[in-house]
C-alpha positions, 0 to 999 in steps of 0.5 A: 500500500502506498501512502500518498503525500497528502495522507502523510501530511494530514497524519503528521499534522494530527500528530503534531497538533494533538497531545498525549492527554487528548488521546489517552484512556483516562479511566484505567483499571489498575492492579497492585503488585500483590494481585495474582496473575490469575486475577490480572488475567481474569480482569483483562478478559472481563474488561476486554483490555490487554494492559493493566498498569501496576500501582504501588502507594498510588504511583505507577510502578509497572505494567502487566499485559497479556503477553507477560501473563502468557509468558508467566503461564508458560514458564511456571512449574504448573498452571495453578502455580502460575495463576497464584504468582503475584503480578510483581513476578510477571510485570515489566517496570520499563514502560515509556512514560509521558506527561499529558502535554507531550506531542502525539508525534513523540508518543507515536515514536516511543510506541514504534521504537520501544518494545512496549505496546502501551505508554503511560501518561503520568503527572510530576508525582508519578500518579497514573493519569492514563494509558495510550496504545497503538490503537489510540494513536491510529484512531487519533490519526484516522479521526483527527482533523481541523474540521471536526476537532471534537470527533476524537474526544467523542470517539474515545474508547469507553472502559467497560463496566467494572464487572471485575468488582462484582466478581470479587477481583480487586480493581482500582481506577484512576481518575483522568485529569486534564 
């Protein structure tokens, strides 16, 4: 597929104009380092998400995703043992972090060059404000234009109802701050 110059120019314009805070998912389900791998796996499946930020003392400390859970299941002595491991044994501490005012162009670059599928948006005190995935960036480029500046916010990906709470799985949610 050949990308035309006008399409490339339009995408670059959107990437420069928008900021991380414009495209992040702000109401994010989170876990703590003591949440079990099994609970995290159930939360991801129930909520329809692939990434769960890990918080410690209210601050971002890492992330667990579907690939890390799969790796934990494959490398443990048994499935039951893997499911009972704390998330701290399966999470990664390296996740690109940006401020809400970071240009989307920088976010796209970090997603492309890091080995992560998600970037977290944090404040100066390392409190989680939101998460950005490649889907969010592609949606921003596809929907963001000068004629419809509000389309992106209207097209945000709503977080499914916290069904995990009803199932007894500990869920914390951050509050989006603009």
